N, CA, C, O and CB atoms as a CASP TS submission, in Angstrom:
PFRMAT TS
TARGET T0000
AUTHOR 0000-0000-0000
METHOD Language model
MODEL 1
PARENT N/A
ATOM      1  N   MET     1       7.714  32.864  -3.621  1.00  0.00           N
ATOM      2  CA  MET     1       6.279  32.585  -4.503  1.00  0.00           C
ATOM      3  C   MET     1       7.036  31.960  -5.469  1.00  0.00           C
ATOM      4  O   MET     1       8.040  32.472  -5.965  1.00  0.00           O
ATOM      5  CB  MET     1       5.220  33.961  -5.128  1.00  0.00           C
ATOM      6  N   GLN     2       6.550  30.751  -5.791  1.00  0.00           N
ATOM      7  CA  GLN     2       6.793  29.835  -7.185  1.00  0.00           C
ATOM      8  C   GLN     2       5.983  30.767  -8.466  1.00  0.00           C
ATOM      9  O   GLN     2       4.834  31.162  -8.269  1.00  0.00           O
ATOM     10  CB  GLN     2       5.928  27.970  -6.983  1.00  0.00           C
ATOM     11  N   ASP     3       6.694  31.060  -9.757  1.00  0.00           N
ATOM     12  CA  ASP     3       5.879  31.542 -10.506  1.00  0.00           C
ATOM     13  C   ASP     3       4.910  30.489 -11.067  1.00  0.00           C
ATOM     14  O   ASP     3       5.142  29.292 -11.232  1.00  0.00           O
ATOM     15  CB  ASP     3       6.557  32.228 -11.399  1.00  0.00           C
ATOM     16  N   GLY     4       3.894  31.098 -11.303  1.00  0.00           N
ATOM     17  CA  GLY     4       2.412  30.624 -11.524  1.00  0.00           C
ATOM     18  C   GLY     4       2.388  30.265 -13.124  1.00  0.00           C
ATOM     19  O   GLY     4       3.109  30.799 -13.968  1.00  0.00           O
ATOM     20  N   THR     5       1.333  29.173 -13.381  1.00  0.00           N
ATOM     21  CA  THR     5       0.800  29.003 -14.595  1.00  0.00           C
ATOM     22  C   THR     5      -0.482  28.796 -14.765  1.00  0.00           C
ATOM     23  O   THR     5      -0.950  28.770 -13.626  1.00  0.00           O
ATOM     24  CB  THR     5       1.320  28.165 -15.130  1.00  0.00           C
ATOM     25  N   THR     6      -1.470  28.605 -15.662  1.00  0.00           N
ATOM     26  CA  THR     6      -2.677  28.680 -15.747  1.00  0.00           C
ATOM     27  C   THR     6      -2.963  27.102 -16.810  1.00  0.00           C
ATOM     28  O   THR     6      -2.670  27.027 -18.003  1.00  0.00           O
ATOM     29  CB  THR     6      -3.083  30.310 -16.344  1.00  0.00           C
ATOM     30  N   ILE     7      -3.583  25.997 -15.989  1.00  0.00           N
ATOM     31  CA  ILE     7      -3.826  25.121 -16.645  1.00  0.00           C
ATOM     32  C   ILE     7      -5.143  25.204 -16.523  1.00  0.00           C
ATOM     33  O   ILE     7      -5.835  25.812 -15.707  1.00  0.00           O
ATOM     34  CB  ILE     7      -3.221  24.058 -16.399  1.00  0.00           C
ATOM     35  N   GLN     8      -5.632  23.979 -18.153  1.00  0.00           N
ATOM     36  CA  GLN     8      -7.107  23.951 -18.162  1.00  0.00           C
ATOM     37  C   GLN     8      -7.741  22.661 -17.535  1.00  0.00           C
ATOM     38  O   GLN     8      -7.153  21.615 -17.809  1.00  0.00           O
ATOM     39  CB  GLN     8      -7.586  24.091 -19.604  1.00  0.00           C
ATOM     40  N   ILE     9      -8.849  22.576 -16.737  1.00  0.00           N
ATOM     41  CA  ILE     9      -9.293  21.667 -15.804  1.00  0.00           C
ATOM     42  C   ILE     9     -10.760  21.677 -15.833  1.00  0.00           C
ATOM     43  O   ILE     9     -11.471  22.641 -15.548  1.00  0.00           O
ATOM     44  CB  ILE     9      -8.761  21.950 -14.479  1.00  0.00           C
ATOM     45  N   SER    10     -11.167  20.438 -16.226  1.00  0.00           N
ATOM     46  CA  SER    10     -12.976  20.692 -16.282  1.00  0.00           C
ATOM     47  C   SER    10     -13.375  20.684 -15.104  1.00  0.00           C
ATOM     48  O   SER    10     -12.617  20.250 -14.237  1.00  0.00           O
ATOM     49  CB  SER    10     -13.961  19.587 -17.018  1.00  0.00           C
ATOM     50  N   LYS    11     -14.726  21.182 -14.749  1.00  0.00           N
ATOM     51  CA  LYS    11     -15.127  21.623 -13.781  1.00  0.00           C
ATOM     52  C   LYS    11     -15.504  20.352 -12.717  1.00  0.00           C
ATOM     53  O   LYS    11     -15.752  20.483 -11.518  1.00  0.00           O
ATOM     54  CB  LYS    11     -16.142  22.524 -14.201  1.00  0.00           C
ATOM     55  N   LYS    12     -15.478  19.108 -13.480  1.00  0.00           N
ATOM     56  CA  LYS    12     -15.877  17.836 -12.361  1.00  0.00           C
ATOM     57  C   LYS    12     -14.352  17.622 -11.793  1.00  0.00           C
ATOM     58  O   LYS    12     -14.080  17.004 -10.764  1.00  0.00           O
ATOM     59  CB  LYS    12     -16.646  16.102 -13.213  1.00  0.00           C
ATOM     60  N   ASN    13     -13.589  18.139 -12.508  1.00  0.00           N
ATOM     61  CA  ASN    13     -11.815  17.621 -11.987  1.00  0.00           C
ATOM     62  C   ASN    13     -11.828  18.847 -10.471  1.00  0.00           C
ATOM     63  O   ASN    13     -11.677  18.618  -9.271  1.00  0.00           O
ATOM     64  CB  ASN    13      -9.970  18.235 -13.775  1.00  0.00           C
ATOM     65  N   ARG    14     -12.062  20.067 -11.180  1.00  0.00           N
ATOM     66  CA  ARG    14     -12.156  21.042 -10.207  1.00  0.00           C
ATOM     67  C   ARG    14     -12.556  20.585  -9.063  1.00  0.00           C
ATOM     68  O   ARG    14     -11.875  20.426  -8.050  1.00  0.00           O
ATOM     69  CB  ARG    14     -12.902  22.008 -10.526  1.00  0.00           C
ATOM     70  N   ASP    15     -13.850  20.336  -9.247  1.00  0.00           N
ATOM     71  CA  ASP    15     -15.073  19.822  -8.110  1.00  0.00           C
ATOM     72  C   ASP    15     -14.445  18.539  -7.061  1.00  0.00           C
ATOM     73  O   ASP    15     -14.872  18.346  -5.922  1.00  0.00           O
ATOM     74  CB  ASP    15     -16.643  19.059  -9.134  1.00  0.00           C
ATOM     75  N   GLU    16     -13.453  17.807  -7.655  1.00  0.00           N
ATOM     76  CA  GLU    16     -12.721  16.677  -6.753  1.00  0.00           C
ATOM     77  C   GLU    16     -11.494  17.162  -6.251  1.00  0.00           C
ATOM     78  O   GLU    16     -10.996  16.923  -5.151  1.00  0.00           O
ATOM     79  CB  GLU    16     -12.384  15.342  -7.528  1.00  0.00           C
ATOM     80  N   LEU    17     -10.938  18.055  -7.407  1.00  0.00           N
ATOM     81  CA  LEU    17      -9.695  18.593  -6.249  1.00  0.00           C
ATOM     82  C   LEU    17     -10.370  19.260  -4.975  1.00  0.00           C
ATOM     83  O   LEU    17      -9.870  19.201  -3.852  1.00  0.00           O
ATOM     84  CB  LEU    17      -8.573  19.917  -6.974  1.00  0.00           C
ATOM     85  N   LYS    18     -11.488  19.861  -5.259  1.00  0.00           N
ATOM     86  CA  LYS    18     -11.862  20.886  -3.543  1.00  0.00           C
ATOM     87  C   LYS    18     -12.330  19.521  -3.080  1.00  0.00           C
ATOM     88  O   LYS    18     -12.747  20.066  -2.058  1.00  0.00           O
ATOM     89  CB  LYS    18     -13.462  22.574  -3.395  1.00  0.00           C
ATOM     90  N   LYS    19     -12.536  18.691  -2.957  1.00  0.00           N
ATOM     91  CA  LYS    19     -12.826  17.644  -2.307  1.00  0.00           C
ATOM     92  C   LYS    19     -11.790  16.803  -1.310  1.00  0.00           C
ATOM     93  O   LYS    19     -11.897  16.180  -0.254  1.00  0.00           O
ATOM     94  CB  LYS    19     -13.260  16.943  -3.252  1.00  0.00           C
ATOM     95  N   ILE    20     -10.785  17.121  -2.195  1.00  0.00           N
ATOM     96  CA  ILE    20      -9.172  16.115  -1.492  1.00  0.00           C
ATOM     97  C   ILE    20      -8.449  17.658  -0.818  1.00  0.00           C
ATOM     98  O   ILE    20      -7.446  17.636  -0.105  1.00  0.00           O
ATOM     99  CB  ILE    20      -7.619  15.046  -3.332  1.00  0.00           C
ATOM    100  N   GLY    21      -8.905  18.458  -1.061  1.00  0.00           N
ATOM    101  CA  GLY    21      -8.117  19.733  -0.341  1.00  0.00           C
ATOM    102  C   GLY    21      -8.621  19.669   1.119  1.00  0.00           C
ATOM    103  O   GLY    21      -9.432  18.858   1.565  1.00  0.00           O
ATOM    104  N   SER    22      -7.889  20.841   1.902  1.00  0.00           N
ATOM    105  CA  SER    22      -8.534  20.930   3.481  1.00  0.00           C
ATOM    106  C   SER    22      -9.020  23.049   3.008  1.00  0.00           C
ATOM    107  O   SER    22      -8.907  23.833   2.066  1.00  0.00           O
ATOM    108  CB  SER    22      -6.664  20.460   5.405  1.00  0.00           C
ATOM    109  N   MET    23      -9.461  23.019   4.188  1.00  0.00           N
ATOM    110  CA  MET    23      -9.679  24.677   4.323  1.00  0.00           C
ATOM    111  C   MET    23      -8.688  25.110   4.319  1.00  0.00           C
ATOM    112  O   MET    23      -7.774  25.003   5.136  1.00  0.00           O
ATOM    113  CB  MET    23     -10.299  25.307   5.414  1.00  0.00           C
ATOM    114  N   GLY    24      -8.790  25.883   2.992  1.00  0.00           N
ATOM    115  CA  GLY    24      -7.458  27.237   3.026  1.00  0.00           C
ATOM    116  C   GLY    24      -6.363  26.684   1.926  1.00  0.00           C
ATOM    117  O   GLY    24      -5.367  27.214   1.432  1.00  0.00           O
ATOM    118  N   ASP    25      -6.915  25.514   1.769  1.00  0.00           N
ATOM    119  CA  ASP    25      -5.421  25.268   0.431  1.00  0.00           C
ATOM    120  C   ASP    25      -5.818  25.726  -1.008  1.00  0.00           C
ATOM    121  O   ASP    25      -6.976  25.895  -1.390  1.00  0.00           O
ATOM    122  CB  ASP    25      -4.920  23.316   0.108  1.00  0.00           C
ATOM    123  N   ASP    26      -4.962  25.859  -1.569  1.00  0.00           N
ATOM    124  CA  ASP    26      -5.028  26.382  -3.118  1.00  0.00           C
ATOM    125  C   ASP    26      -4.672  24.683  -3.540  1.00  0.00           C
ATOM    126  O   ASP    26      -4.425  23.627  -2.957  1.00  0.00           O
ATOM    127  CB  ASP    26      -3.596  27.935  -3.726  1.00  0.00           C
ATOM    128  N   TYR    27      -4.846  25.269  -5.122  1.00  0.00           N
ATOM    129  CA  TYR    27      -4.673  23.984  -6.064  1.00  0.00           C
ATOM    130  C   TYR    27      -3.539  23.502  -6.100  1.00  0.00           C
ATOM    131  O   TYR    27      -3.477  22.281  -6.246  1.00  0.00           O
ATOM    132  CB  TYR    27      -4.950  24.133  -7.379  1.00  0.00           C
ATOM    133  N   ASN    28      -2.351  24.226  -5.988  1.00  0.00           N
ATOM    134  CA  ASN    28      -1.302  24.271  -6.122  1.00  0.00           C
ATOM    135  C   ASN    28      -1.073  22.938  -5.103  1.00  0.00           C
ATOM    136  O   ASN    28      -0.811  21.854  -5.625  1.00  0.00           O
ATOM    137  CB  ASN    28      -0.752  25.658  -5.929  1.00  0.00           C
ATOM    138  N   THR    29      -1.194  23.070  -3.433  1.00  0.00           N
ATOM    139  CA  THR    29      -1.334  22.097  -2.307  1.00  0.00           C
ATOM    140  C   THR    29      -1.829  21.094  -2.393  1.00  0.00           C
ATOM    141  O   THR    29      -1.405  20.066  -1.866  1.00  0.00           O
ATOM    142  CB  THR    29      -1.853  22.420  -1.422  1.00  0.00           C
ATOM    143  N   VAL    30      -3.244  21.230  -3.360  1.00  0.00           N
ATOM    144  CA  VAL    30      -3.931  19.854  -3.308  1.00  0.00           C
ATOM    145  C   VAL    30      -2.944  18.750  -4.328  1.00  0.00           C
ATOM    146  O   VAL    30      -2.534  17.613  -4.096  1.00  0.00           O
ATOM    147  CB  VAL    30      -5.706  20.047  -3.961  1.00  0.00           C
ATOM    148  N   ILE    31      -2.769  19.757  -5.676  1.00  0.00           N
ATOM    149  CA  ILE    31      -1.675  18.789  -6.280  1.00  0.00           C
ATOM    150  C   ILE    31      -0.006  18.241  -5.576  1.00  0.00           C
ATOM    151  O   ILE    31       0.583  17.168  -5.709  1.00  0.00           O
ATOM    152  CB  ILE    31      -1.366  19.572  -7.594  1.00  0.00           C
ATOM    153  N   GLU    32       0.283  19.200  -4.997  1.00  0.00           N
ATOM    154  CA  GLU    32       1.428  18.400  -4.295  1.00  0.00           C
ATOM    155  C   GLU    32       1.072  17.670  -3.592  1.00  0.00           C
ATOM    156  O   GLU    32       1.790  16.673  -3.523  1.00  0.00           O
ATOM    157  CB  GLU    32       2.300  18.954  -3.623  1.00  0.00           C
ATOM    158  N   LYS    33      -0.097  17.681  -2.736  1.00  0.00           N
ATOM    159  CA  LYS    33      -0.428  16.159  -2.169  1.00  0.00           C
ATOM    160  C   LYS    33      -1.058  14.851  -2.666  1.00  0.00           C
ATOM    161  O   LYS    33      -1.254  13.816  -2.029  1.00  0.00           O
ATOM    162  CB  LYS    33      -1.148  16.306  -1.272  1.00  0.00           C
ATOM    163  N   LEU    34      -1.297  15.100  -3.790  1.00  0.00           N
ATOM    164  CA  LEU    34      -1.979  14.050  -4.916  1.00  0.00           C
ATOM    165  C   LEU    34      -0.649  13.398  -5.442  1.00  0.00           C
ATOM    166  O   LEU    34      -0.608  12.193  -5.690  1.00  0.00           O
ATOM    167  CB  LEU    34      -2.979  14.887  -6.345  1.00  0.00           C
ATOM    168  N   ILE    35       0.553  14.311  -5.623  1.00  0.00           N
ATOM    169  CA  ILE    35       1.648  13.777  -5.966  1.00  0.00           C
ATOM    170  C   ILE    35       2.841  13.034  -4.870  1.00  0.00           C
ATOM    171  O   ILE    35       3.716  12.174  -4.973  1.00  0.00           O
ATOM    172  CB  ILE    35       2.114  14.813  -6.650  1.00  0.00           C
ATOM    173  N   ARG    36       2.385  13.776  -3.968  1.00  0.00           N
ATOM    174  CA  ARG    36       2.942  12.884  -3.060  1.00  0.00           C
ATOM    175  C   ARG    36       1.979  11.218  -2.620  1.00  0.00           C
ATOM    176  O   ARG    36       2.484  10.102  -2.500  1.00  0.00           O
ATOM    177  CB  ARG    36       3.124  13.931  -1.740  1.00  0.00           C
ATOM    178  N   GLU    37       0.922  11.496  -2.509  1.00  0.00           N
ATOM    179  CA  GLU    37       0.227  10.105  -2.253  1.00  0.00           C
ATOM    180  C   GLU    37       0.310   8.959  -3.398  1.00  0.00           C
ATOM    181  O   GLU    37       0.108   7.765  -3.177  1.00  0.00           O
ATOM    182  CB  GLU    37      -1.312  10.387  -2.019  1.00  0.00           C
ATOM    183  N   TYR    38       0.715   9.646  -4.941  1.00  0.00           N
ATOM    184  CA  TYR    38       1.253   9.178  -6.409  1.00  0.00           C
ATOM    185  C   TYR    38       2.424   7.914  -6.127  1.00  0.00           C
ATOM    186  O   TYR    38       2.612   6.794  -6.603  1.00  0.00           O
ATOM    187  CB  TYR    38       2.084  10.686  -7.318  1.00  0.00           C
ATOM    188  N   ARG    39       3.224   8.936  -4.861  1.00  0.00           N
ATOM    189  CA  ARG    39       4.737   8.565  -5.127  1.00  0.00           C
ATOM    190  C   ARG    39       4.867   7.461  -3.829  1.00  0.00           C
ATOM    191  O   ARG    39       5.869   6.752  -3.930  1.00  0.00           O
ATOM    192  CB  ARG    39       5.977  10.117  -5.034  1.00  0.00           C
ATOM    193  N   ASN    40       4.252   7.268  -2.955  1.00  0.00           N
ATOM    194  CA  ASN    40       4.195   6.637  -1.736  1.00  0.00           C
ATOM    195  C   ASN    40       3.227   5.591  -2.574  1.00  0.00           C
ATOM    196  O   ASN    40       3.608   4.420  -2.582  1.00  0.00           O
ATOM    197  CB  ASN    40       3.634   7.558  -0.270  1.00  0.00           C
ATOM    198  N   HIS    41       2.115   5.884  -3.219  1.00  0.00           N
ATOM    199  CA  HIS    41       1.863   4.365  -3.739  1.00  0.00           C
ATOM    200  C   HIS    41       2.939   3.360  -4.681  1.00  0.00           C
ATOM    201  O   HIS    41       3.310   2.196  -4.530  1.00  0.00           O
ATOM    202  CB  HIS    41       0.610   4.509  -4.625  1.00  0.00           C
ATOM    203  N   GLU    42       3.208   4.303  -5.614  1.00  0.00           N
ATOM    204  CA  GLU    42       4.392   3.624  -6.422  1.00  0.00           C
ATOM    205  C   GLU    42       5.317   2.550  -5.442  1.00  0.00           C
ATOM    206  O   GLU    42       5.531   1.338  -5.464  1.00  0.00           O
ATOM    207  CB  GLU    42       5.459   4.931  -7.036  1.00  0.00           C
ATOM    208  N   TYR    43       5.773   3.799  -4.495  1.00  0.00           N
ATOM    209  CA  TYR    43       6.940   2.476  -3.700  1.00  0.00           C
ATOM    210  C   TYR    43       6.399   1.748  -2.477  1.00  0.00           C
ATOM    211  O   TYR    43       7.187   1.171  -1.727  1.00  0.00           O
ATOM    212  CB  TYR    43       8.501   3.201  -2.999  1.00  0.00           C
ATOM    213  N   ARG    44       4.791   1.751  -2.189  1.00  0.00           N
ATOM    214  CA  ARG    44       4.127   0.609  -1.947  1.00  0.00           C
ATOM    215  C   ARG    44       4.174  -0.779  -2.682  1.00  0.00           C
ATOM    216  O   ARG    44       4.526  -1.912  -2.353  1.00  0.00           O
ATOM    217  CB  ARG    44       3.039   0.989  -1.980  1.00  0.00           C
ATOM    218  N   LEU    45       3.639  -0.169  -3.886  1.00  0.00           N
ATOM    219  CA  LEU    45       3.876  -1.180  -5.206  1.00  0.00           C
ATOM    220  C   LEU    45       5.354  -1.863  -5.285  1.00  0.00           C
ATOM    221  O   LEU    45       5.708  -3.039  -5.374  1.00  0.00           O
ATOM    222  CB  LEU    45       3.690  -0.259  -6.690  1.00  0.00           C
ATOM    223  N   LYS    46       6.032  -0.693  -5.217  1.00  0.00           N
ATOM    224  CA  LYS    46       7.533  -1.884  -5.518  1.00  0.00           C
ATOM    225  C   LYS    46       7.918  -2.651  -4.579  1.00  0.00           C
ATOM    226  O   LYS    46       8.374  -3.761  -4.853  1.00  0.00           O
ATOM    227  CB  LYS    46       8.963  -1.258  -5.793  1.00  0.00           C
ATOM    228  N   ILE    47       7.824  -2.262  -3.435  1.00  0.00           N
ATOM    229  CA  ILE    47       7.806  -3.014  -1.884  1.00  0.00           C
ATOM    230  C   ILE    47       7.185  -4.326  -2.443  1.00  0.00           C
ATOM    231  O   ILE    47       7.862  -5.326  -2.681  1.00  0.00           O
ATOM    232  CB  ILE    47       6.703  -2.166  -0.442  1.00  0.00           C
ATOM    233  N   ASP    48       5.570  -4.222  -2.669  1.00  0.00           N
ATOM    234  CA  ASP    48       4.578  -5.371  -2.546  1.00  0.00           C
ATOM    235  C   ASP    48       5.246  -6.276  -3.507  1.00  0.00           C
ATOM    236  O   ASP    48       5.230  -7.484  -3.268  1.00  0.00           O
ATOM    237  CB  ASP    48       2.945  -5.026  -2.928  1.00  0.00           C
ATOM    238  N   ARG    49       6.111  -5.605  -5.074  1.00  0.00           N
ATOM    239  CA  ARG    49       6.285  -6.639  -5.720  1.00  0.00           C
ATOM    240  C   ARG    49       7.569  -7.320  -5.368  1.00  0.00           C
ATOM    241  O   ARG    49       7.638  -8.520  -5.633  1.00  0.00           O
ATOM    242  CB  ARG    49       6.157  -6.339  -6.983  1.00  0.00           C
ATOM    243  N   ILE    50       8.906  -6.561  -4.644  1.00  0.00           N
ATOM    244  CA  ILE    50       9.966  -7.385  -4.135  1.00  0.00           C
ATOM    245  C   ILE    50       9.445  -8.225  -3.482  1.00  0.00           C
ATOM    246  O   ILE    50       9.963  -9.331  -3.640  1.00  0.00           O
ATOM    247  CB  ILE    50      10.915  -6.841  -3.429  1.00  0.00           C
ATOM    248  N   ALA    51       8.191  -8.176  -2.436  1.00  0.00           N
ATOM    249  CA  ALA    51       8.628  -9.006  -1.820  1.00  0.00           C
ATOM    250  C   ALA    51       7.704 -10.096  -2.087  1.00  0.00           C
ATOM    251  O   ALA    51       7.790 -11.083  -1.357  1.00  0.00           O
ATOM    252  CB  ALA    51       8.856  -8.625  -0.601  1.00  0.00           C
ATOM    253  N   GLU    52       6.712 -10.077  -3.142  1.00  0.00           N
ATOM    254  CA  GLU    52       6.138 -11.490  -4.121  1.00  0.00           C
ATOM    255  C   GLU    52       7.476 -12.190  -4.622  1.00  0.00           C
ATOM    256  O   GLU    52       7.636 -13.393  -4.412  1.00  0.00           O
ATOM    257  CB  GLU    52       5.076 -10.985  -5.742  1.00  0.00           C
ATOM    258  N   GLU    53       8.283 -11.555  -5.178  1.00  0.00           N
ATOM    259  CA  GLU    53       9.347 -11.878  -6.110  1.00  0.00           C
ATOM    260  C   GLU    53      10.314 -13.023  -4.407  1.00  0.00           C
ATOM    261  O   GLU    53      10.811 -14.130  -4.615  1.00  0.00           O
ATOM    262  CB  GLU    53      10.371  -9.861  -7.033  1.00  0.00           C
ATOM    263  N   ALA    54      10.318 -12.486  -3.266  1.00  0.00           N
ATOM    264  CA  ALA    54      11.155 -13.053  -2.580  1.00  0.00           C
ATOM    265  C   ALA    54      10.222 -13.918  -2.436  1.00  0.00           C
ATOM    266  O   ALA    54      10.710 -14.902  -2.992  1.00  0.00           O
ATOM    267  CB  ALA    54      11.837 -12.464  -1.539  1.00  0.00           C
ATOM    268  N   LYS    55       9.184 -14.225  -2.055  1.00  0.00           N
ATOM    269  CA  LYS    55       8.124 -15.507  -1.296  1.00  0.00           C
ATOM    270  C   LYS    55       8.252 -16.601  -2.690  1.00  0.00           C
ATOM    271  O   LYS    55       8.331 -17.828  -2.654  1.00  0.00           O
ATOM    272  CB  LYS    55       5.926 -14.840  -0.882  1.00  0.00           C
ATOM    273  N   LYS    56       8.243 -15.891  -3.635  1.00  0.00           N
ATOM    274  CA  LYS    56       8.360 -16.725  -4.559  1.00  0.00           C
ATOM    275  C   LYS    56       9.741 -17.674  -4.814  1.00  0.00           C
ATOM    276  O   LYS    56       9.754 -18.875  -5.088  1.00  0.00           O
ATOM    277  CB  LYS    56       8.067 -15.960  -5.553  1.00  0.00           C
ATOM    278  N   HIS    57      10.792 -16.850  -4.656  1.00  0.00           N
ATOM    279  CA  HIS    57      12.081 -17.400  -4.590  1.00  0.00           C
ATOM    280  C   HIS    57      12.524 -18.375  -3.418  1.00  0.00           C
ATOM    281  O   HIS    57      13.376 -19.264  -3.444  1.00  0.00           O
ATOM    282  CB  HIS    57      12.912 -16.321  -4.597  1.00  0.00           C
ATOM    283  N   PHE    58      11.823 -18.017  -2.534  1.00  0.00           N
ATOM    284  CA  PHE    58      12.055 -18.760  -1.587  1.00  0.00           C
ATOM    285  C   PHE    58      11.224 -20.006  -1.380  1.00  0.00           C
ATOM    286  O   PHE    58      11.621 -20.918  -0.655  1.00  0.00           O
ATOM    287  CB  PHE    58      12.038 -18.022  -0.632  1.00  0.00           C
ATOM    288  N   LYS    59       9.683 -20.054  -2.233  1.00  0.00           N
ATOM    289  CA  LYS    59       9.243 -21.352  -2.367  1.00  0.00           C
ATOM    290  C   LYS    59      10.104 -22.351  -3.259  1.00  0.00           C
ATOM    291  O   LYS    59       9.910 -23.564  -3.179  1.00  0.00           O
ATOM    292  CB  LYS    59       7.929 -21.254  -2.869  1.00  0.00           C
ATOM    293  N   GLU    60      11.018 -21.834  -4.073  1.00  0.00           N
ATOM    294  CA  GLU    60      11.481 -22.420  -5.440  1.00  0.00           C
ATOM    295  C   GLU    60      12.838 -22.850  -4.802  1.00  0.00           C
ATOM    296  O   GLU    60      13.670 -23.386  -5.534  1.00  0.00           O
ATOM    297  CB  GLU    60      11.571 -21.268  -6.909  1.00  0.00           C
ATOM    298  N   HIS    61      13.070 -22.679  -3.681  1.00  0.00           N
ATOM    299  CA  HIS    61      14.733 -22.641  -3.080  1.00  0.00           C
ATOM    300  C   HIS    61      14.496 -23.346  -1.818  1.00  0.00           C
ATOM    301  O   HIS    61      15.459 -23.800  -1.200  1.00  0.00           O
ATOM    302  CB  HIS    61      15.531 -20.933  -2.744  1.00  0.00           C
ATOM    303  N   ARG    62      13.499 -23.455  -1.454  1.00  0.00           N
ATOM    304  CA  ARG    62      13.127 -23.644  -0.051  1.00  0.00           C
ATOM    305  C   ARG    62      14.551 -24.594   0.615  1.00  0.00           C
ATOM    306  O   ARG    62      15.210 -24.235   1.592  1.00  0.00           O
ATOM    307  CB  ARG    62      11.442 -24.547   0.022  1.00  0.00           C
ATOM    308  N   GLU    63      14.769 -25.743  -0.126  1.00  0.00           N
ATOM    309  CA  GLU    63      15.626 -26.534   0.796  1.00  0.00           C
ATOM    310  C   GLU    63      17.133 -25.789   0.753  1.00  0.00           C
ATOM    311  O   GLU    63      18.025 -26.537   1.155  1.00  0.00           O
ATOM    312  CB  GLU    63      15.678 -28.217   0.277  1.00  0.00           C
ATOM    313  N   GLU    64      17.531 -24.592   0.382  1.00  0.00           N
ATOM    314  CA  GLU    64      18.641 -24.038   0.751  1.00  0.00           C
ATOM    315  C   GLU    64      18.504 -23.265   2.143  1.00  0.00           C
ATOM    316  O   GLU    64      19.459 -22.880   2.818  1.00  0.00           O
ATOM    317  CB  GLU    64      19.062 -23.211  -0.335  1.00  0.00           C
ATOM    318  N   TYR    65      17.159 -23.106   2.456  1.00  0.00           N
ATOM    319  CA  TYR    65      17.823 -22.523   3.594  1.00  0.00           C
ATOM    320  C   TYR    65      17.118 -23.576   4.815  1.00  0.00           C
ATOM    321  O   TYR    65      16.440 -24.602   4.774  1.00  0.00           O
ATOM    322  CB  TYR    65      17.468 -20.684   3.748  1.00  0.00           C
ATOM    323  N   VAL    66      17.813 -22.507   6.150  1.00  0.00           N
ATOM    324  CA  VAL    66      17.461 -23.469   7.310  1.00  0.00           C
ATOM    325  C   VAL    66      16.812 -22.995   8.195  1.00  0.00           C
ATOM    326  O   VAL    66      16.882 -21.769   8.274  1.00  0.00           O
ATOM    327  CB  VAL    66      18.430 -24.015   7.951  1.00  0.00           C
ATOM    328  N   SER    67      15.907 -23.732   9.239  1.00  0.00           N
ATOM    329  CA  SER    67      15.183 -22.911  10.208  1.00  0.00           C
ATOM    330  C   SER    67      15.741 -22.529  11.158  1.00  0.00           C
ATOM    331  O   SER    67      16.690 -23.177  11.599  1.00  0.00           O
ATOM    332  CB  SER    67      14.231 -23.367  10.672  1.00  0.00           C
ATOM    333  N   VAL    68      15.291 -21.285  11.797  1.00  0.00           N
ATOM    334  CA  VAL    68      15.704 -21.008  13.091  1.00  0.00           C
ATOM    335  C   VAL    68      16.053 -21.878  14.131  1.00  0.00           C
ATOM    336  O   VAL    68      17.088 -21.846  14.796  1.00  0.00           O
ATOM    337  CB  VAL    68      14.926 -20.393  13.530  1.00  0.00           C
ATOM    338  N   ASP    69      15.045 -22.718  14.231  1.00  0.00           N
ATOM    339  CA  ASP    69      14.999 -23.915  15.194  1.00  0.00           C
ATOM    340  C   ASP    69      15.994 -24.826  15.204  1.00  0.00           C
ATOM    341  O   ASP    69      16.388 -25.210  16.305  1.00  0.00           O
ATOM    342  CB  ASP    69      13.931 -24.660  15.017  1.00  0.00           C
ATOM    343  N   ASP    70      16.688 -25.433  13.828  1.00  0.00           N
ATOM    344  CA  ASP    70      17.475 -26.023  13.761  1.00  0.00           C
ATOM    345  C   ASP    70      18.767 -25.546  13.897  1.00  0.00           C
ATOM    346  O   ASP    70      19.614 -26.432  14.011  1.00  0.00           O
ATOM    347  CB  ASP    70      17.251 -26.504  12.987  1.00  0.00           C
ATOM    348  N   LEU    71      19.229 -24.222  13.922  1.00  0.00           N
ATOM    349  CA  LEU    71      20.500 -23.955  14.392  1.00  0.00           C
ATOM    350  C   LEU    71      20.583 -24.142  15.912  1.00  0.00           C
ATOM    351  O   LEU    71      21.646 -23.946  16.501  1.00  0.00           O
ATOM    352  CB  LEU    71      20.889 -22.600  13.989  1.00  0.00           C
TER
END
């Protein structure tokens, strides 16, 4: 088991963490779940930004691309 620490948390946030956790989860498990979700969210935002940049590039340089039907 990892070394544990004590952190201060409001009762409101404690109650919200309890809602996120599943039966038998400890706070560490819930926090790990939140970290994973945050990383996934950041990854999806990055993908969305790249897609928007690509869409903008395509619109601005449409004449440089050839339709598959024209091949």
